[in-house]
C-alpha positions as CSV (number, residue, x, y, z in Angstrom):
1,M,50.3,104.8,84.5
2,I,52.3,108.0,85.1
3,T,54.4,109.1,82.1
4,G,55.6,112.3,80.6
5,A,58.8,114.0,79.5
6,T,62.0,113.8,81.4
7,C,62.2,116.3,84.2
8,S,58.4,117.0,84.1
9,G,57.7,115.8,87.6
10,K,56.8,112.1,87.1
11,T,58.6,110.9,90.2
12,K,57.0,113.3,92.6
13,L,53.5,112.8,91.1
14,S,53.8,109.0,91.3
15,I,55.1,109.0,94.9
16,D,52.4,111.4,96.0
17,L,49.8,109.2,94.4
18,A,51.3,106.0,95.9
19,L,51.2,107.6,99.4
20,K,47.5,108.5,98.9
21,T,46.4,105.2,97.4
22,D,48.6,102.7,99.3
23,A,50.4,101.7,96.0
24,E,53.8,100.4,94.9
25,I,55.7,101.8,91.9
26,I,57.1,99.9,88.9
27,C,59.7,102.1,87.2
28,A,59.6,102.1,83.4
29,D,62.9,103.8,82.7
30,S,65.6,102.4,80.4
31,R,68.4,103.7,82.5
32,S,67.3,103.5,86.1
33,I,67.2,99.7,85.7
34,Y,71.0,99.8,85.7
35,C,73.1,99.7,88.9
36,G,75.4,102.7,89.3
37,L,73.6,105.0,86.8
38,D,72.1,107.0,89.7
39,I,72.8,110.6,88.9
40,V,72.6,110.4,85.2
41,S,69.1,108.7,85.3
42,A,67.8,111.0,88.1
43,K,67.1,107.9,90.1
44,P,64.9,108.7,93.1
45,K,66.9,108.9,96.3
46,K,65.8,106.9,99.3
47,E,64.5,110.0,101.1
48,E,62.5,111.0,98.0
49,M,60.7,107.6,98.0
50,C,59.0,108.4,101.3
51,G,58.9,104.7,102.2
52,V,57.1,103.8,98.9
53,R,58.3,100.5,97.5
54,H,59.9,100.8,94.1
55,H,60.4,98.0,91.6
56,L,62.9,97.5,88.7
57,L,65.5,99.8,90.0
58,D,69.2,98.6,90.0
59,I,68.3,95.1,88.6
60,I,71.2,94.7,86.1
61,T,74.7,96.0,85.5
62,P,75.5,98.2,82.5
63,D,77.6,95.5,80.8
64,N,74.4,93.5,80.1
65,D,71.7,94.1,77.5
66,F,68.1,94.5,78.6
67,S,65.3,94.4,76.1
68,A,61.7,95.5,76.2
69,G,60.9,91.8,76.4
70,D,63.0,91.6,79.6
71,F,61.2,94.6,81.0
72,V,57.8,93.0,80.4
73,K,58.9,89.8,82.1
74,E,60.3,91.6,85.2
75,A,57.3,94.0,85.3
76,K,54.8,91.1,85.2
77,N,56.6,89.4,88.1
78,A,56.5,92.7,90.1
79,I,52.7,93.1,89.3
80,D,52.0,89.6,90.6
81,E,53.9,90.3,93.8
82,I,52.2,93.6,94.4
83,R,48.7,92.1,93.8
84,K,49.4,89.3,96.3
85,R,50.0,92.0,98.9
86,G,46.7,93.7,98.0
87,K,48.4,96.9,96.9
88,K,47.5,99.2,94.0
89,I,50.0,99.5,91.2
90,I,51.6,102.6,89.6
91,I,53.8,102.2,86.5
92,A,55.9,105.4,86.3
93,G,58.4,106.3,83.6
94,G,59.1,107.8,80.2
95,T,60.4,104.9,78.2
96,W,57.5,104.5,75.8
97,F,58.6,101.2,74.2
98,Y,58.7,99.5,77.7
99,I,55.3,100.9,78.6
100,K,53.7,100.0,75.2
101,S,55.2,96.5,75.3
102,L,53.8,95.8,78.8
103,L,50.3,97.2,78.2
104,D,49.9,96.1,74.6
105,E,47.2,93.5,74.0
106,K,49.6,91.4,71.9
107,E,52.8,89.5,72.7
108,L,56.2,90.7,71.6
109,P,58.1,88.5,69.1
110,Q,60.4,86.1,71.2
111,V,63.8,86.9,69.7
112,G,66.8,86.8,71.9
113,I,69.8,89.1,71.8
114,N,72.5,88.0,69.4
115,K,75.7,89.6,70.7
116,E,77.9,88.5,67.8
117,L,75.5,89.9,65.3
118,R,75.2,93.2,67.2
119,E,79.0,93.6,67.4
120,K,79.2,93.1,63.6
121,L,76.3,95.5,62.9
122,G,77.7,98.1,65.3
123,L,80.7,98.6,63.0
124,K,78.4,99.9,60.2
125,T,77.3,103.4,59.6
126,P,73.6,104.4,60.2
127,D,73.1,104.7,56.4
128,E,74.5,101.2,55.9
129,L,72.4,99.7,58.6
130,W,69.2,101.4,57.4
131,E,69.8,100.1,53.9
132,E,70.3,96.6,55.2
133,L,67.0,96.9,57.2
134,L,65.3,98.2,54.0
135,K,66.2,95.0,52.2
136,L,65.0,92.8,55.0
137,D,61.8,94.8,55.9
138,P,60.9,97.9,53.9
139,V,57.8,98.5,56.1
140,R,59.8,98.5,59.4
141,A,62.5,100.6,57.8
142,G,59.9,103.2,57.0
143,Q,58.9,103.4,60.7
144,I,62.4,104.1,62.1
145,H,64.6,107.1,61.6
146,K,68.0,105.9,60.1
147,N,69.9,107.7,62.9
148,N,68.2,105.6,65.6
149,K,71.0,103.0,65.4
150,D,69.9,100.9,68.3
151,K,66.4,100.4,67.0
152,V,67.6,99.7,63.4
153,I,70.0,97.1,64.8
154,R,67.3,95.5,66.9
155,S,65.0,95.4,63.9
156,I,67.6,93.6,61.8
157,E,68.3,91.2,64.6
158,M,64.6,90.4,64.8
159,C,64.2,89.9,61.1
160,I,67.1,87.5,61.1
161,G,65.9,85.7,64.2
162,L,62.4,85.3,62.9
163,N,63.6,84.5,59.4
164,M,61.0,86.9,58.0
165,P,60.1,90.7,58.0
166,V,59.2,91.6,61.6
167,S,56.4,93.7,60.2
168,Q,54.7,90.6,58.9
169,Y,55.0,88.6,62.1
170,K,51.6,87.8,63.5
171,R,51.6,88.6,67.2
172,E,49.6,86.5,69.6
173,E,46.9,88.0,71.8
174,K,47.7,88.2,75.5
175,E,45.9,89.2,78.7
176,Q,45.6,92.9,78.6
177,I,46.6,95.0,81.6
178,K,44.1,97.8,81.9
179,A,45.5,101.2,83.1
180,R,44.5,104.8,83.5
181,W,47.1,107.2,81.9
182,F,48.3,110.5,83.3
183,M,51.2,112.9,82.8
184,P,52.2,116.0,84.6
185,K,51.0,119.2,83.0
186,I,54.0,121.5,82.2
187,S,54.8,124.2,79.7
188,R,57.7,123.7,77.3
189,E,59.4,126.8,78.7
190,E,59.2,125.6,82.3
191,L,60.4,122.1,81.2
192,Y,63.5,123.6,79.6
193,E,64.2,125.7,82.6
194,R,63.9,122.6,84.9
195,I,66.2,120.6,82.6
196,N,68.9,123.3,82.7
197,K,68.7,123.5,86.5
198,R,68.7,119.7,86.9
199,V,71.9,119.3,84.8
200,D,73.6,121.9,86.9
201,I,72.6,120.1,90.0
202,M,73.7,116.7,88.5
203,I,77.1,118.2,87.9
204,Q,77.3,119.5,91.5
205,E,76.3,116.0,92.7
206,G,79.1,114.3,90.8
207,L,77.8,113.4,87.3
208,Y,81.3,113.5,85.8
209,E,82.8,111.4,88.6
210,E,80.0,108.9,88.2
211,W,80.8,108.6,84.5
212,Q,84.5,108.1,85.3
213,K,83.7,105.3,87.8
214,N,81.2,103.5,85.5
215,K,83.6,103.9,82.5
216,S,86.3,102.2,84.5
217,L,84.0,99.4,85.8
218,Y,82.3,98.8,82.4
219,P,84.8,99.9,79.7
220,H,82.9,98.1,76.8
221,S,79.4,99.1,77.8
222,K,77.3,100.5,74.9
223,I,74.8,101.6,77.4
224,L,77.2,104.2,78.9
225,Q,78.2,105.5,75.4
226,N,74.5,105.9,74.4
227,T,73.3,107.7,77.5
228,I,72.8,111.5,77.5
229,G,74.9,112.8,80.3
230,Y,77.7,110.3,79.7
231,R,77.9,110.5,75.9
232,E,79.1,114.1,76.1
233,F,82.0,113.2,78.4
234,F,83.1,110.5,76.0
235,E,83.0,113.1,73.3
236,L,85.1,115.4,75.5
237,E,87.6,112.6,76.0
238,Q,87.8,112.1,72.3
239,G,88.4,115.7,71.5
240,M,84.9,116.3,70.0
241,R,84.1,119.0,72.7
242,K,86.5,121.9,73.3
243,D,86.1,121.9,77.1
244,F,84.0,120.7,80.0
245,N,81.6,123.6,79.8
246,E,80.8,122.9,76.2
247,A,80.1,119.2,77.2
248,V,77.7,120.3,79.9
249,E,75.9,122.6,77.5
250,K,75.6,119.8,75.1
251,I,74.0,117.6,77.8
252,K,71.4,120.4,78.4
253,Q,70.7,120.8,74.6
254,R,70.3,117.0,74.0
255,T,68.1,116.6,77.0
256,R,65.9,119.5,76.0
257,N,65.6,118.0,72.5
258,F,64.7,114.6,73.9
259,A,62.1,116.1,76.2
260,K,60.6,118.1,73.4
261,R,60.1,114.9,71.4
262,Q,58.6,113.1,74.4
263,L,56.2,116.0,75.2
264,T,55.0,116.1,71.6
265,Y,54.5,112.4,71.4
266,F,52.7,112.0,74.8
267,R,50.4,114.9,74.1
268,S,49.4,113.3,70.8
269,N,48.2,110.2,72.7
270,S,44.5,110.6,73.5
271,L,44.7,108.0,76.3
272,I,46.9,110.3,78.4
273,K,45.4,113.0,80.6
274,E,47.5,116.0,81.6
275,I,47.2,116.9,85.3
276,E,48.7,119.5,87.6
277,G,48.7,117.2,90.7
278,I,47.1,114.1,92.2
279,D,43.9,116.1,92.7
280,G,43.4,115.8,89.0
281,I,43.0,112.0,89.4
282,N,39.5,110.9,90.4
């Protein structure tokens, strides 16, 4: 398992390791699963892959929902395929809930997506949603920040689908996937510098044009509106940003803030070893 903050070097580390160990890579990223979100998700280019087979890239369009449960199902299918070929498996990505759901020893609650309910809940403010979750499941509400609207909505959806507080749901044991955990070692200062440079490169490569194209293809997609790197252009369009340069600076700021939270969280996990390169894996 290769994880870590955005822009910390996960892609290169996982590809280097795959080449050394004859492995295939399963991508655990909540945006690279979507077709067309190439620049915004920093999806590895064909030449960067160096012939290493990657799984769970471009498997769904942005007008469709994709849950952690969906990821687990697709990832397990990929694991079975790779094992049949006698290859080693590398799971690479920074979407923690996907990773945790796959490697956890217990099954996720089987609650499908309720589009009608989501549309209704989406009209409410974060405070209203959190208060609703607080009534349904005080324990779960205490585990989620009220501004994390997507997670609050999903928790409400699960409480209603299970007809009980999701925190009280007894999850069944499952076959555990054993993994060794690593993340690239990087200072916060270097990470922030990399993020600023990456955003500039993304702009040069056509991030704004990619947003325009996807907005035209999928005008009602919540995924686009909730993605750092697109969200700021929506704000620019709505007059919330004074100009293009301010929108770009906001992308950098939000990405740095997101990476800071990732770095803090991953470093607090004793399972994960920080390494400077594949020589740190033995």
